[in-house]
C-alpha positions in Angstrom: 30.2 -26.1 -60.8 33.2 -25.1 -61.1 36.0 -26.8 -63.6 39.0 -29.0 -61.4 42.3 -27.5 -62.8 45.4 -29.7 -63.6 48.8 -28.9 -63.9 50.5 -30.3 -66.7 52.4 -33.1 -65.3 49.4 -34.2 -64.0 49.5 -32.4 -60.4 45.5 -31.1 -59.1 48.0 -29.2 -56.4 51.6 -27.7 -55.6 51.8 -28.7 -51.9 52.0 -32.8 -51.6 55.5 -33.0 -52.2 56.6 -30.8 -49.9 54.0 -31.8 -47.7 55.3 -35.2 -48.1 58.9 -33.6 -46.9 58.2 -32.2 -44.2 55.9 -34.5 -43.3 58.6 -37.5 -43.3 62.0 -34.7 -41.9 59.9 -34.8 -38.7 59.2 -38.3 -39.2 55.3 -38.6 -38.9 53.3 -41.3 -40.1 50.5 -39.4 -42.6 47.6 -40.9 -39.5 49.4 -38.7 -37.1 49.1 -35.9 -39.4 45.2 -36.2 -40.4 44.6 -36.5 -36.7 46.6 -33.0 -36.9 44.3 -31.6 -39.4 40.9 -32.5 -37.2 42.2 -30.4 -34.4 42.9 -27.8 -36.4 39.6 -28.3 -38.5 39.7 -30.1 -41.6 37.0 -33.1 -39.5 37.5 -34.6 -43.0 41.2 -35.6 -42.5 42.7 -39.3 -42.7 45.6 -40.7 -43.7 43.4 -41.5 -46.7 43.1 -37.6 -47.2 46.6 -37.0 -46.3 47.8 -39.8 -49.3 45.5 -38.2 -52.1 47.3 -34.6 -51.5 50.6 -36.0 -50.8 50.5 -37.8 -54.1 48.5 -35.2 -56.2 45.7 -36.7 -56.8 43.9 -34.3 -54.6 43.5 -30.2 -55.0 44.2 -28.4 -51.9 41.5 -25.1 -50.3 43.1 -22.2 -48.7 41.7 -22.9 -45.4 43.6 -26.3 -45.9 47.3 -25.1 -46.6 46.5 -22.9 -43.8 45.6 -26.2 -40.9 48.1 -28.2 -42.8 51.0 -25.7 -42.0 49.8 -25.8 -38.8 50.2 -28.4 -37.9 53.5 -29.1 -40.0 54.7 -26.0 -37.3 55.6 -24.1 -40.9 54.1 -21.2 -42.3 52.2 -20.7 -45.9 54.6 -19.9 -48.1 57.0 -22.5 -46.9 54.3 -24.9 -47.9 54.3 -22.6 -51.6 58.4 -22.6 -52.0 
């Protein structure tokens, strides 16, 4: 089983804060974003799923970054900047 990567600041991802900002800028609730993610094929997405990512408490797979970018109508690099 692969070792979980946790950054020095305790976050398990580098996109959470950016996702929160982009979502808030669009006046979108976490549950709304989760519904869009389900439509993009992330079947386990719910409000808690989004919250854990935004707080940096959950890692994010590459295919989830693609789905998040589509759901937020931004590029993947926008999430990674």
